C-alpha positions in Angstrom: 114.3 -2.9 55.1 115.3 -2.7 51.5 112.8 -2.6 48.6 113.0 -4.9 45.6 114.9 -3.4 42.8 112.8 -2.8 39.7 114.0 -4.6 36.6 115.7 -2.3 34.0 113.5 -1.1 31.1 114.2 -2.7 27.8 114.3 -0.5 24.7 111.9 -1.4 22.0 113.5 -3.0 19.0 113.6 -0.7 15.9 111.0 -1.4 13.2 112.1 -3.4 10.2 113.6 -1.3 7.5 114.6 1.6 9.8 118.0 2.8 10.9 118.6 3.1 14.7 119.3 6.7 15.8 117.9 8.3 12.6 114.6 10.2 13.0 111.9 8.8 10.9 109.8 11.0 8.6 106.1 11.1 9.3 103.8 9.0 7.1 103.0 10.6 3.8 99.5 11.8 3.3 97.8 12.8 0.1 97.4 16.5 -0.1 93.7 16.9 -0.6 93.6 20.5 -1.8 96.4 20.3 -4.5 94.9 17.0 -5.7 91.5 18.5 -6.0 92.8 21.5 -7.8 94.6 19.3 -10.3 91.5 17.2 -10.9 89.4 20.3 -11.5 92.0 21.7 -13.8 92.2 18.5 -15.8 88.4 18.4 -16.1 88.3 22.1 -17.2 90.8 21.3 -20.0 89.3 17.9 -21.1 85.6 18.7 -21.0 85.7 20.8 -24.2 87.6 18.0 -25.9 85.1 15.4 -24.8 82.3 17.6 -26.0 83.8 17.9 -29.5 84.3 14.2 -29.7 80.7 13.4 -28.7 79.2 16.2 -30.7 81.0 15.0 -33.9 79.0 11.8 -33.6 75.6 13.5 -33.7 73.4 14.1 -36.7 71.8 17.4 -37.5 68.6 16.6 -35.6 70.5 15.2 -32.6 73.0 18.0 -32.0 70.6 20.3 -30.1 67.9 17.9 -29.1 69.8 15.2 -27.1 71.9 15.2 -23.9 75.2 17.0 -24.3 77.4 14.0 -23.6 75.2 11.3 -25.2 76.9 9.9 -28.3 74.9 10.1 -31.6 74.6 8.0 -34.7 75.8 10.4 -37.4 79.6 10.3 -37.4 80.0 8.5 -40.7 77.4 10.7 -42.3 79.1 13.8 -41.0 82.4 12.7 -42.4 80.9 12.0 -45.8 79.1 15.3 -45.9 82.3 17.1 -44.8 84.2 15.4 -47.6 81.6 16.2 -50.2 81.1 19.8 -49.2 82.2 22.0 -52.1 84.1 19.2 -53.8 86.2 18.5 -50.7 87.4 22.0 -50.0 87.9 21.0 -46.3 90.8 18.7 -47.3 92.3 21.6 -49.3 92.2 23.6 -46.1 93.8 20.7 -44.3 96.5 20.5 -47.0 97.1 24.3 -46.7 97.5 24.0 -42.9 100.0 21.2 -43.3 101.9 23.3 -45.9 101.9 26.5 -43.8 102.7 24.7 -40.5 105.1 22.1 -41.8 107.2 24.3 -44.1 106.9 27.4 -41.9 108.0 25.5 -38.8 110.9 23.9 -40.7 112.2 27.2 -42.1 111.8 28.9 -38.7 113.7 26.1 -37.0 116.6 26.4 -39.5 116.7 30.2 -39.0 116.5 29.8 -35.2 119.4 27.2 -35.3 121.7 29.5 -37.3 120.8 32.6 -35.2 120.9 30.9 -31.8 124.3 29.2 -32.6 125.8 32.5 -33.8 124.6 34.4 -30.7 125.9 31.7 -28.4 129.3 31.0 -30.0 130.5 34.1 -31.6 131.5 37.3 -29.9 130.8 40.5 -31.9 130.0 44.2 -31.1 126.3 44.8 -30.5 125.5 41.1 -29.9 123.6 41.7 -26.7 121.9 44.8 -28.0 120.7 42.9 -31.1 119.5 40.0 -28.9 117.6 42.2 -26.5 115.9 44.2 -29.3 114.9 41.0 -31.0 113.4 39.7 -27.8 111.0 42.6 -27.7 109.2 40.7 -30.5 108.2 38.1 -28.0 106.3 40.8 -26.1 104.5 42.1 -29.2 100.9 40.8 -29.6 100.3 39.4 -33.1 97.5 41.8 -33.7 100.0 44.7 -33.6 102.3 43.1 -36.2 99.7 41.8 -38.5 98.7 45.1 -40.1 102.4 46.2 -40.8 103.1 42.8 -42.2 100.1 43.1 -44.5 101.2 46.5 -45.7 104.7 45.1 -46.5 103.3 42.2 -48.4 101.0 44.5 -50.3 104.0 46.6 -51.3 105.7 43.5 -52.6 102.5 42.4 -54.4 102.5 39.1 -52.4 99.1 39.4 -50.7 96.6 36.6 -51.3 99.4 34.1 -51.8 101.0 31.2 -49.9 104.2 33.3 -49.5 102.3 36.1 -47.7 101.5 33.6 -44.9 104.9 31.8 -44.9 107.3 34.7 -45.0 106.3 36.5 -41.8 106.5 33.2 -39.9 110.1 32.3 -40.7 111.7 34.5 -38.1 110.5 33.6 -34.6 112.0 35.7 -31.8 111.1 33.0 -29.3 112.6 30.4 -31.5 115.9 32.3 -31.7 115.8 32.8 -27.9 115.4 29.0 -27.4 118.1 28.3 -29.9 120.6 30.5 -28.2 119.8 29.2 -24.7 120.0 25.6 -25.8 123.3 26.2 -27.8 124.9 27.8 -24.7 123.9 24.8 -22.6 124.6 22.0 -25.0 127.7 23.0 -27.0 131.0 23.1 -25.0 133.3 25.8 -26.4 136.2 23.4 -26.0 134.7 21.2 -28.8 134.4 24.2 -31.1 138.0 25.3 -30.4 139.2 21.7 -30.9 137.5 21.6 -34.3 139.1 24.9 -35.3 142.5 23.6 -34.2 142.0 20.5 -36.3 141.4 22.7 -39.3 137.7 22.3 -39.6 135.8 25.3 -41.1 132.9 27.0 -39.3 130.3 25.4 -41.5 131.7 21.9 -40.8 131.8 22.6 -37.1 128.2 23.7 -37.2 126.9 20.8 -39.2 129.1 18.0 -37.7 129.4 19.1 -34.1 126.7 21.7 -33.2 123.6 20.3 -35.1 123.7 16.8 -33.5 124.0 18.4 -30.0 121.2 20.9 -30.8 118.9 18.2 -32.3 116.6 17.8 -29.2 116.3 21.6 -28.8 115.5 22.0 -32.5 112.8 19.4 -32.3 111.3 21.5 -29.5 111.4 24.7 -31.5 109.9 22.9 -34.5 107.0 21.6 -32.3 106.3 25.0 -30.8 106.3 26.7 -34.2 104.2 24.0 -35.8 101.5 24.3 -33.2 101.6 28.1 -33.3 101.3 28.2 -37.1 98.6 25.4 -37.2 96.5 27.4 -34.7 97.2 30.8 -36.3 94.1 32.6 -37.4 94.7 36.3 -37.6 97.6 36.4 -40.2 96.0 34.2 -42.9 92.6 35.9 -42.3 94.2 39.3 -43.1 96.5 38.1 -45.9 94.3 35.8 -47.9 91.1 36.4 -49.9 90.9 33.2 -51.9 89.2 30.5 -49.8 91.1 27.9 -51.8 94.2 29.0 -49.9 92.7 29.2 -46.5 94.2 27.2 -43.7 92.0 25.1 -41.4 91.3 27.8 -38.9 90.0 30.4 -41.4 88.1 27.8 -43.4 86.2 26.5 -40.3 85.5 30.1 -39.3 83.9 30.8 -42.7 81.7 27.7 -42.2 80.8 28.8 -38.7 79.6 32.2 -40.1 77.5 30.4 -42.7 76.0 28.2 -40.0 74.0 31.2 -38.7 71.8 30.9 -41.8 72.4 27.1 -42.5 72.3 25.3 -39.1 73.2 22.0 -40.9 76.8 23.3 -41.3 77.3 23.3 -37.5 77.9 19.5 -37.5 80.4 20.0 -40.3 82.3 22.6 -38.3 82.4 20.3 -35.2 83.5 17.3 -37.3 86.2 19.4 -39.0 87.4 20.7 -35.7 87.8 17.1 -34.4 89.8 16.1 -37.5 92.0 19.2 -37.2 93.3 17.9 -33.8 94.4 14.6 -35.3 97.6 15.9 -37.0 98.8 17.6 -33.8 98.3 14.4 -31.7 100.2 12.4 -34.4 103.0 14.9 -34.3 103.3 14.6 -30.5 103.4 10.8 -30.7 106.1 10.9 -33.4 108.5 13.3 -31.8 108.1 12.5 -28.1 110.8 9.9 -28.4 113.3 12.6 -29.2 112.7 14.1 -25.8 112.9 10.7 -24.2 116.3 10.2 -25.8 117.5 13.6 -24.7 116.5 12.8 -21.1 118.3 9.4 -21.3 121.5 11.0 -22.7 121.4 13.6 -20.0 121.2 11.0 -17.4 124.2 9.1 -18.9 126.3 12.3 -19.1 125.6 13.1 -15.5 
């Protein structure tokens, strides 16, 4: 007696959008631990900013008597008092910071462009030794260099002047390092050699060929230097004695010290700190398009 043959098993049809015979990746799941760490890190960075924004809106009697993150009613009064304080000295500090950071970052970017290009393109004896010695400046804490810089400025009779703050900031070892790395990556030596064969001088090659290619990197160097100089406290604190020449950081520090005996100045310090962030935000918004253009050009070249 023969049994009935069982019907052959039919394979299940592949799901839509899948390729037969190719193993499928497991469904993606949100990594809880990294996401939680990122959220906590963002809160840690943003909470002080939120506190400054809220505290700047509070009047003198609201600063220490109301809930921390409850907005106040004194923002316009704080702005008016800050502007009127000592005939608007705050805005002199703001102007000094713009001068130190803007001119200092510009000069430092120019020096970094020249030095980085020379170290990347030219071959000369002692090049690597010079570069390595200069890089030790990146490892030096500013507090170690501030006192020798002050003594040098004192010998040149330049202390308590704008030049005493600007001159030490022109040469940035980190800026030169970035300039060389970016020049080596962005400037093909074939273009430099082609320019020389066409009879172009070294200055023309640098300005017409190298600088356009270095532009995104130079913008990055300018931004780093601007932010570093804008936030610099120790060097101007040591160099300057006239508060009319103080940058924002030192000026607000002097207000904070006076706040121990005049608590009403605390609101001015907080409002001034809030206004001091505005130029940095504006700078980021203005120059971020240069990075976008660089990314787009890199995608086109690839």
